[in-house]
GUROKOL-171696 format. One record per residue (C-alpha): residue in one letter; residue number from 1; x, y, z. Coordinates in pm, 1 decimal. Layout:
+------+-----+----------+----------+----------+
| rest |  nr |        x |        y |        z |
+------+-----+----------+----------+----------+
|    a | NUM |        X |        Y |        Z |
...
+------+-----+----------+----------+----------+
// end
This chain:
+------+-----+----------+----------+----------+
| rest |  nr |        x |        y |        z |
+------+-----+----------+----------+----------+
|    m |   1 |    915.9 |  -3772.3 |    624.5 |
|    d |   2 |    533.8 |  -3686.4 |    670.5 |
|    r |   3 |    381.0 |  -3378.1 |    495.2 |
|    r |   4 |    324.2 |  -3189.9 |    789.7 |
|    r |   5 |    692.5 |  -3226.2 |    970.2 |
|    f |   6 |    793.3 |  -3114.8 |    698.1 |
|    i |   7 |    645.6 |  -2773.6 |    687.2 |
|    n |   8 |    657.0 |  -2715.0 |   1043.4 |
|    q |   9 |   1064.1 |  -2788.3 |   1056.5 |
|    g |  10 |   1085.2 |  -2390.2 |    932.7 |
|    i |  11 |   1312.3 |  -2412.0 |    682.8 |
|    l |  12 |   1470.3 |  -2121.4 |    638.8 |
|    g |  13 |   1578.8 |  -2073.5 |   1043.2 |
|    s |  14 |   1704.9 |  -2434.6 |   1021.7 |
|    i |  15 |   2005.2 |  -2419.6 |    749.8 |
|    g |  16 |   2295.6 |  -2218.8 |    732.7 |
|    l |  17 |   2455.1 |  -2034.4 |    458.8 |
|    n |  18 |   2687.9 |  -1826.0 |    391.6 |
|    l |  19 |   2609.1 |  -1428.6 |    424.8 |
|    i |  20 |   2612.2 |  -1224.0 |    127.0 |
|    g |  21 |   2671.2 |   -871.2 |    187.2 |
|    i |  22 |   2502.4 |   -602.2 |      3.4 |
|    p |  23 |   2620.2 |   -233.2 |      6.2 |
|    a |  24 |   2429.4 |     40.9 |    137.7 |
|    l |  25 |   2413.4 |    223.8 |   -179.9 |
|    a |  26 |   2305.7 |    556.1 |     -2.8 |
|    g |  27 |   2505.7 |    560.8 |    288.8 |
|    s |  28 |   2423.4 |    557.2 |    646.1 |
|    l |  29 |   2021.8 |    560.8 |    631.3 |
|    s |  30 |   1785.7 |    785.2 |    877.3 |
|    d |  31 |   1418.6 |    724.0 |    960.6 |
|    s |  32 |   1321.9 |    887.2 |    610.7 |
|    d |  33 |   1513.4 |    697.7 |    409.6 |
|    l |  34 |   1374.7 |    335.4 |    245.6 |
|    t |  35 |   1471.0 |     39.4 |    115.2 |
|    i |  36 |   1258.0 |   -216.3 |    -61.0 |
|    l |  37 |   1328.0 |   -585.8 |   -143.5 |
|    h |  38 |   1108.0 |   -728.6 |   -408.2 |
|    t |  39 |   1132.1 |  -1092.9 |   -609.7 |
|    n |  40 |    862.8 |  -1223.3 |   -886.6 |
|    d |  41 |    790.0 |  -1515.5 |  -1063.6 |
|    m |  42 |    934.0 |  -1792.4 |   -785.9 |
|    h |  43 |    738.2 |  -2027.6 |   -897.2 |
|    s |  44 |    778.2 |  -2300.1 |   -576.4 |
|    r |  45 |   1179.8 |  -2275.9 |   -587.7 |
|    i |  46 |   1219.8 |  -2368.8 |   -195.0 |
|    d |  47 |   1571.5 |  -2526.6 |   -306.3 |
|    p |  48 |   1831.3 |  -2355.2 |   -556.6 |
|    f |  49 |   1871.5 |  -2493.3 |   -912.7 |
|    p |  50 |   2011.2 |  -2826.5 |   -934.3 |
|    d |  51 |   2413.1 |  -2797.7 |   -971.4 |
|    d |  52 |   2453.0 |  -2939.8 |  -1310.9 |
|    g |  53 |   2584.4 |  -2704.2 |  -1488.9 |
|    g |  54 |   2295.8 |  -2506.4 |  -1599.3 |
|    k |  55 |   2254.4 |  -2114.4 |  -1665.5 |
|    y |  56 |   2134.3 |  -2060.4 |  -1354.8 |
|    a |  57 |   2347.6 |  -2387.4 |  -1123.4 |
|    g |  58 |   2291.7 |  -2345.2 |   -799.0 |
|    m |  59 |   2145.7 |  -2040.3 |   -785.5 |
|    g |  60 |   1829.2 |  -1910.5 |   -583.1 |
|    g |  61 |   1685.7 |  -2095.0 |   -276.8 |
|    m |  62 |   1468.4 |  -1936.4 |    -34.9 |
|    a |  63 |   1708.0 |  -2021.7 |    292.8 |
|    r |  64 |   1953.2 |  -1825.5 |    130.9 |
|    r |  65 |   1724.4 |  -1551.1 |     27.7 |
|    a |  66 |   1612.2 |  -1504.8 |    426.2 |
|    q |  67 |   1925.3 |  -1487.2 |    492.1 |
|    l |  68 |   2001.0 |  -1232.0 |    294.5 |
|    i |  69 |   1699.5 |  -1007.6 |    370.0 |
|    r |  70 |   1803.3 |  -1064.6 |    788.7 |
|    e |  71 |   2090.8 |   -943.8 |    668.8 |
|    i |  72 |   1980.1 |   -570.7 |    517.1 |
|    r |  73 |   1748.9 |   -531.9 |    737.1 |
|    s |  74 |   1984.3 |   -590.5 |   1049.3 |
|    r |  75 |   2168.3 |   -250.6 |    841.5 |
|    q |  76 |   1863.2 |    -46.6 |    751.9 |
|    a |  77 |   1625.9 |    121.7 |    935.8 |
|    q |  78 |   1336.7 |    103.3 |    721.3 |
|    v |  79 |   1252.0 |   -234.8 |    462.4 |
|    l |  80 |    989.2 |   -252.4 |    251.6 |
|    l |  81 |    967.4 |   -671.1 |     72.9 |
|    l |  82 |    735.2 |   -712.0 |   -129.3 |
|    d |  83 |    663.1 |  -1002.7 |   -444.5 |
|    a |  84 |    459.3 |   -958.1 |   -804.8 |
|    g |  85 |    294.2 |  -1237.9 |   -844.2 |
|    d |  86 |    354.2 |  -1588.3 |  -1008.6 |
|    i |  87 |    454.7 |  -1728.0 |   -650.6 |
|    f |  88 |    281.9 |  -2091.6 |   -731.8 |
|    q |  89 |    382.6 |  -2368.8 |   -915.0 |
|    g |  90 |    702.8 |  -2460.7 |  -1094.2 |
|    t |  91 |    873.8 |  -2746.4 |   -863.7 |
|    p |  92 |    728.4 |  -3054.9 |   -678.8 |
|    y |  93 |    689.9 |  -2874.0 |   -355.7 |
|    f |  94 |    384.7 |  -2749.9 |   -513.9 |
|    n |  95 |    198.3 |  -3054.8 |   -618.7 |
|    l |  96 |    259.5 |  -3218.8 |   -299.8 |
|    f |  97 |    232.9 |  -2914.2 |    -88.8 |
|    e |  98 |    -70.0 |  -2660.4 |   -292.3 |
|    g |  99 |    117.3 |  -2401.0 |   -204.7 |
|    e | 100 |    117.0 |  -2368.9 |    189.4 |
|    l | 101 |    483.4 |  -2420.9 |    149.9 |
|    e | 102 |    610.1 |  -2133.3 |    -34.7 |
|    f | 103 |    332.3 |  -1918.3 |    146.5 |
|    r | 104 |    505.1 |  -2001.3 |    555.6 |
|    l | 105 |    813.5 |  -1940.3 |    354.5 |
|    m | 106 |    723.7 |  -1641.6 |    307.8 |
|    s | 107 |    576.4 |  -1543.7 |    602.9 |
|    q | 108 |    897.2 |  -1631.8 |    811.8 |
|    m | 109 |   1109.1 |  -1382.4 |    542.2 |
|    k | 110 |    807.6 |  -1084.4 |    637.5 |
|    y | 111 |    711.8 |  -1045.7 |    339.4 |
|    d | 112 |    510.1 |   -695.6 |    371.1 |
|    a | 113 |    271.5 |   -775.0 |     55.1 |
|    a | 114 |    249.8 |   -977.2 |   -277.2 |
|    t | 115 |    -24.2 |   -924.4 |   -595.1 |
|    l | 116 |   -175.5 |  -1200.9 |   -756.1 |
|    g | 117 |     -7.8 |  -1367.3 |  -1103.8 |
|    n | 118 |   -194.1 |  -1603.8 |  -1324.4 |
|    h | 119 |    -59.8 |  -1958.3 |  -1198.2 |
|    d | 120 |   -208.4 |  -1823.4 |   -836.2 |
|    f | 121 |   -447.4 |  -1994.6 |   -973.9 |
|    d | 122 |   -361.2 |  -2315.1 |  -1098.5 |
|    n | 123 |   -520.1 |  -2496.7 |   -796.0 |
|    g | 124 |   -881.8 |  -2300.6 |   -842.8 |
|    i | 125 |  -1026.6 |  -2085.4 |   -669.5 |
|    p | 126 |  -1068.8 |  -2300.7 |   -422.3 |
|    g | 127 |   -736.8 |  -2374.8 |   -416.9 |
|    l | 128 |   -613.0 |  -2023.3 |   -381.1 |
|    e | 129 |   -855.4 |  -2006.0 |    -50.2 |
|    k | 130 |   -759.3 |  -2335.2 |    142.5 |
|    q | 131 |   -382.5 |  -2182.6 |    150.4 |
|    l | 132 |   -448.2 |  -1795.5 |    249.6 |
|    p | 133 |   -417.7 |  -1832.4 |    598.1 |
|    h | 134 |    -71.3 |  -1988.5 |    590.4 |
|    a | 135 |     39.7 |  -1620.2 |    457.1 |
|    s | 136 |     63.8 |  -1346.9 |    699.0 |
|    f | 137 |     83.7 |  -1123.8 |    451.4 |
|    p | 138 |   -190.8 |   -925.9 |    279.7 |
|    f | 139 |   -240.5 |   -953.8 |   -125.3 |
|    i | 140 |   -269.4 |   -633.4 |   -293.7 |
|    i | 141 |   -537.9 |   -662.6 |   -620.2 |
|    s | 142 |   -675.5 |   -378.3 |   -749.9 |
|    n | 143 |   -779.9 |   -520.1 |  -1095.6 |
|    y | 144 |   -913.0 |   -808.6 |  -1022.9 |
|    d | 145 |  -1293.5 |   -824.1 |   -884.1 |
|    f | 146 |  -1386.8 |  -1094.7 |   -690.0 |
|    t | 147 |  -1743.9 |   -992.1 |   -596.9 |
|    n | 148 |  -1866.9 |  -1314.0 |   -694.3 |
|    t | 149 |  -1631.4 |  -1538.5 |   -629.3 |
|    a | 150 |  -1551.3 |  -1724.0 |   -247.4 |
|    l | 151 |  -1251.5 |  -1506.4 |   -274.8 |
|    n | 152 |  -1459.9 |  -1161.6 |   -175.5 |
|    h | 153 |  -1298.6 |   -908.1 |     72.8 |
|    r | 154 |   -981.7 |  -1177.6 |     87.9 |
|    f | 155 |   -721.2 |   -921.9 |    -69.0 |
|    l | 156 |   -681.1 |   -544.4 |    -67.6 |
|    p | 157 |   -729.9 |   -300.3 |   -342.8 |
|    y | 158 |   -451.4 |   -112.7 |   -223.9 |
|    k | 159 |   -239.3 |    -50.4 |    134.9 |
|    v | 160 |    -69.5 |    229.5 |    277.3 |
|    f | 161 |    267.4 |    116.3 |    496.4 |
|    q | 162 |    417.3 |    338.5 |    721.0 |
|    k | 163 |    805.9 |    329.7 |    715.6 |
|    g | 164 |    993.0 |    588.4 |    963.8 |
|    d | 165 |    843.8 |    930.1 |    881.2 |
|    l | 166 |    759.0 |    815.7 |    507.1 |
|    s | 167 |    409.6 |    659.6 |    389.6 |
|    i | 168 |    425.2 |    438.5 |    113.5 |
|    g | 169 |    170.7 |    365.5 |    -82.7 |
|    v | 170 |    114.7 |     26.4 |   -279.1 |
|    f | 171 |   -144.4 |   -115.9 |   -526.7 |
|    g | 172 |   -143.2 |   -402.4 |   -770.4 |
|    l | 173 |   -263.6 |   -469.2 |  -1158.3 |
|    g | 174 |   -295.5 |   -787.2 |  -1258.5 |
|    i | 175 |   -305.1 |   -958.0 |  -1658.5 |
|    a | 176 |   -593.7 |  -1078.2 |  -1784.6 |
|    l | 177 |   -666.2 |  -1478.3 |  -1695.3 |
|    h | 178 |   -875.1 |  -1565.2 |  -2033.7 |
|    g | 179 |   -660.6 |  -1733.2 |  -2227.7 |
|    l | 180 |   -400.5 |  -1785.1 |  -1942.6 |
|    v | 181 |   -568.7 |  -1965.1 |  -1672.5 |
|    g | 182 |   -846.3 |  -2255.8 |  -1713.0 |
|    e | 183 |  -1213.1 |  -2024.2 |  -1668.1 |
|    k | 184 |  -1277.9 |  -2324.8 |  -1418.3 |
|    l | 185 |   -979.9 |  -2204.0 |  -1189.4 |
|    y | 186 |  -1093.9 |  -1845.1 |  -1183.9 |
|    g | 187 |  -1448.7 |  -1884.3 |  -1236.5 |
|    n | 188 |  -1658.9 |  -1602.6 |  -1223.2 |
|    t | 189 |  -1350.8 |  -1321.4 |  -1123.2 |
|    e | 190 |  -1383.2 |  -1015.8 |  -1318.7 |
|    y | 191 |  -1040.3 |   -881.2 |  -1486.2 |
|    l | 192 |  -1058.4 |   -504.6 |  -1479.7 |
|    d | 193 |   -906.8 |   -254.1 |  -1720.6 |
|    p | 194 |   -571.9 |   -122.8 |  -1544.8 |
|    v | 195 |   -529.1 |    175.8 |  -1667.5 |
|    p | 196 |   -858.1 |    334.3 |  -1535.6 |
|    v | 197 |   -772.5 |    154.9 |  -1227.3 |
|    a | 198 |   -473.1 |    265.2 |  -1167.9 |
|    r | 199 |   -541.4 |    628.1 |  -1283.5 |
|    e | 200 |   -748.5 |    587.4 |   -971.7 |
|    m | 201 |   -542.2 |    414.2 |   -735.8 |
|    v | 202 |   -281.2 |    693.0 |   -816.0 |
|    q | 203 |   -545.0 |    977.0 |   -686.7 |
|    q | 204 |   -677.6 |    784.1 |   -368.8 |
|    l | 205 |   -257.3 |    746.7 |   -243.1 |
|    r | 206 |   -188.2 |   1067.2 |   -307.7 |
|    a | 207 |   -475.4 |   1202.4 |   -117.3 |
|    m | 208 |   -337.2 |   1040.6 |    139.3 |
|    e | 209 |    -25.4 |   1188.9 |    130.8 |
|    c | 210 |    206.3 |    920.8 |     40.0 |
|    n | 211 |    574.9 |    964.4 |    -20.1 |
|    l | 212 |    629.6 |    704.9 |   -258.5 |
|    v | 213 |    370.2 |    524.8 |   -493.6 |
|    i | 214 |    415.2 |    157.8 |   -618.2 |
|    c | 215 |    246.9 |    -40.1 |   -824.0 |
|    l | 216 |    267.6 |   -427.4 |   -747.8 |
|    s | 217 |    252.5 |   -536.3 |  -1132.5 |
|    h | 218 |    144.0 |   -879.9 |  -1296.0 |
|    l | 219 |     93.0 |   -780.8 |  -1674.1 |
|    g | 220 |    469.1 |   -835.9 |  -1779.8 |
|    y | 221 |    756.5 |   -609.3 |  -1864.4 |
|    r | 222 |    696.4 |   -532.1 |  -2274.9 |
|    y | 223 |    498.2 |   -655.1 |  -2562.5 |
|    d | 224 |    573.7 |   -610.2 |  -2894.6 |
|    h | 225 |    136.9 |   -617.1 |  -2970.0 |
|    d | 226 |    -94.9 |   -375.9 |  -2812.7 |
|    k | 227 |   -143.1 |   -614.5 |  -2504.3 |
|    i | 228 |    -85.1 |   -372.8 |  -2200.5 |
|    s | 229 |    225.5 |   -387.7 |  -2014.6 |
|    d | 230 |    454.6 |   -215.7 |  -1735.7 |
|    q | 231 |    571.2 |     14.2 |  -2004.1 |
|    k | 232 |    259.5 |     45.3 |  -2119.9 |
|    l | 233 |    130.0 |    163.2 |  -1776.0 |
|    a | 234 |    387.9 |    412.2 |  -1667.5 |
|    k | 235 |    378.3 |    644.4 |  -2059.2 |
|    q | 236 |    -13.0 |    657.0 |  -1975.6 |
|    v | 237 |    -25.7 |    694.3 |  -1596.5 |
|    d | 238 |    115.1 |    976.7 |  -1422.5 |
|    g | 239 |    188.8 |    958.3 |  -1041.4 |
|    i | 240 |    325.8 |    583.0 |  -1035.1 |
|    d | 241 |    689.6 |    638.4 |   -883.5 |
|    l | 242 |    782.1 |    305.7 |   -896.9 |
|    i | 243 |    675.3 |    -71.1 |  -1101.4 |
|    i | 244 |    773.3 |   -377.6 |   -951.8 |
|    g | 245 |    729.3 |   -595.2 |  -1246.7 |
|    g | 246 |    647.3 |  -1001.9 |  -1264.5 |
|    h | 247 |    503.4 |  -1226.2 |  -1572.6 |
|    t | 248 |    754.3 |  -1222.6 |  -1843.1 |
|    h | 249 |   1083.2 |  -1350.3 |  -1641.3 |
|    t | 250 |   1257.6 |  -1032.3 |  -1749.4 |
|    f | 251 |   1638.1 |   -966.5 |  -1594.6 |
|    m | 252 |   1685.1 |   -628.5 |  -1595.4 |
|    q | 253 |   1986.4 |   -474.6 |  -1486.3 |
|    e | 254 |   1898.3 |   -156.3 |  -1364.8 |
|    p | 255 |   1553.8 |     -7.2 |  -1319.2 |
|    e | 256 |   1435.5 |    124.1 |  -1627.6 |
|    v | 257 |   1330.0 |    511.4 |  -1631.1 |
|    v | 258 |    972.0 |    567.4 |  -1771.6 |
|    v | 259 |    861.5 |    912.5 |  -1869.4 |
|    g | 260 |    463.9 |    990.8 |  -1789.1 |
|    p | 261 |    219.0 |   1171.2 |  -1989.2 |
|    h | 262 |    273.1 |   1547.5 |  -1769.0 |
|    g | 263 |    632.6 |   1412.9 |  -1719.9 |
|    q | 264 |    657.5 |   1246.9 |  -1426.2 |
|    v | 265 |    939.7 |    987.1 |  -1389.9 |
|    t | 266 |    817.9 |    632.4 |  -1348.9 |
|    l | 267 |   1095.3 |    370.9 |  -1268.4 |
|    i | 268 |   1021.2 |      4.1 |  -1410.2 |
|    n | 269 |   1233.0 |   -293.4 |  -1192.6 |
|    q | 270 |   1180.3 |   -716.9 |  -1241.0 |
|    v | 271 |   1416.3 |   -937.5 |  -1099.1 |
|    g | 272 |   1347.5 |  -1269.2 |  -1369.1 |
|    f | 273 |   1194.8 |  -1598.9 |  -1212.3 |
|    g | 274 |   1278.7 |  -1834.4 |   -963.3 |
|    g | 275 |   1418.6 |  -1616.4 |   -739.3 |
|    i | 276 |   1768.5 |  -1638.1 |   -888.7 |
|    r | 277 |   1799.5 |  -1258.5 |   -795.8 |
|    l | 278 |   1643.0 |  -1005.9 |   -504.2 |
|    g | 279 |   1616.0 |   -665.3 |   -642.6 |
|    r | 280 |   1710.1 |   -382.9 |   -413.7 |
|    i | 281 |   1584.4 |      6.7 |   -431.3 |
|    d | 282 |   1706.6 |    284.5 |   -198.9 |
|    y | 283 |   1515.9 |    598.5 |   -179.4 |
|    r | 284 |   1660.4 |    855.9 |     31.4 |
|    l | 285 |   1428.4 |   1182.8 |     65.7 |
|    t | 286 |   1545.2 |   1534.5 |     74.7 |
|    r | 287 |   1448.5 |   1761.5 |    324.1 |
|    i | 288 |   1454.4 |   2056.9 |     89.2 |
|    t | 289 |   1314.5 |   1927.4 |   -192.4 |
|    g | 290 |   1044.0 |   1693.3 |    -58.5 |
|    k | 291 |   1135.0 |   1450.3 |   -370.6 |
|    m | 292 |   1199.8 |   1085.9 |   -307.1 |
|    t | 293 |   1575.4 |    968.4 |   -472.9 |
|    p | 294 |   1599.0 |    672.4 |   -568.0 |
|    s | 295 |   1968.8 |    395.5 |   -591.9 |
|    s | 296 |   1910.5 |     85.4 |   -691.1 |
|    a | 297 |   2100.0 |   -299.5 |   -687.4 |
|    t | 298 |   2016.8 |   -667.2 |   -781.9 |
|    v | 299 |   2166.5 |   -968.1 |   -656.3 |
|    k | 300 |   2237.3 |  -1277.4 |   -751.1 |
|    v | 301 |   2149.5 |  -1505.2 |   -458.2 |
|    t | 302 |   2398.6 |  -1787.2 |   -449.3 |
|    n | 303 |   2673.3 |  -1906.7 |   -201.9 |
+------+-----+----------+----------+----------+
// end
């Protein structure tokens, strides 16, 4: 089958698989409640992992994830679907289609936004720029300065999503590319310190009266050295309600609660890699207190 015909067939709508139900964690949701679905480090995993007896045999697959998302959207009024980067690289699909297929399928799933991971530069700035027209969703990245590259003005530092009565502010943080990505691939992209950038983003989004502030992070969950991580970010920056993480391929059974420098709570969550799991966090707005109360689930994407 030729390349163009394969892509245009629309894999997500053509494969029939059994639905996997996810309970409504917060009960009957209203326009003041929100369901956040999230992925990270998909690494071009279009098909399920091969049924070869391995640890992840038969898990994942974009068609199955699409059906899960459709089922959740049919039950929940307000859904926000996000990805924390490293969409590219890991299967022959990327070698053949150079990221076009990944972006097209995510667009069919109606992702609301994604941030950039280091592997999203694997075909260089020209390769990433070439595939952007196939993504119907925005990329949000706050600490990469693309001024002196072909990607200048192609990404957003933040975006506010309106879901029912709720305003949700989202910003994105990427990992330092030097040492992870060849310098010729990221060119004149300038990496900015995530901590002051995060503080600035929180200040802007809180000034816009966002009910919830989310960081899409490809910094990594935690390290045994001084490298900035999601944990360190949450401990240093107040005002982030949720960090959706990536890069370290960490399978978290539930979000971690981190208390910031002035006592504000931040949740951190990450769902491994390869589309094996779909993260879900439900928030309910309590009218009396004006606070958003979370509950969560992580779902394996299988038959």
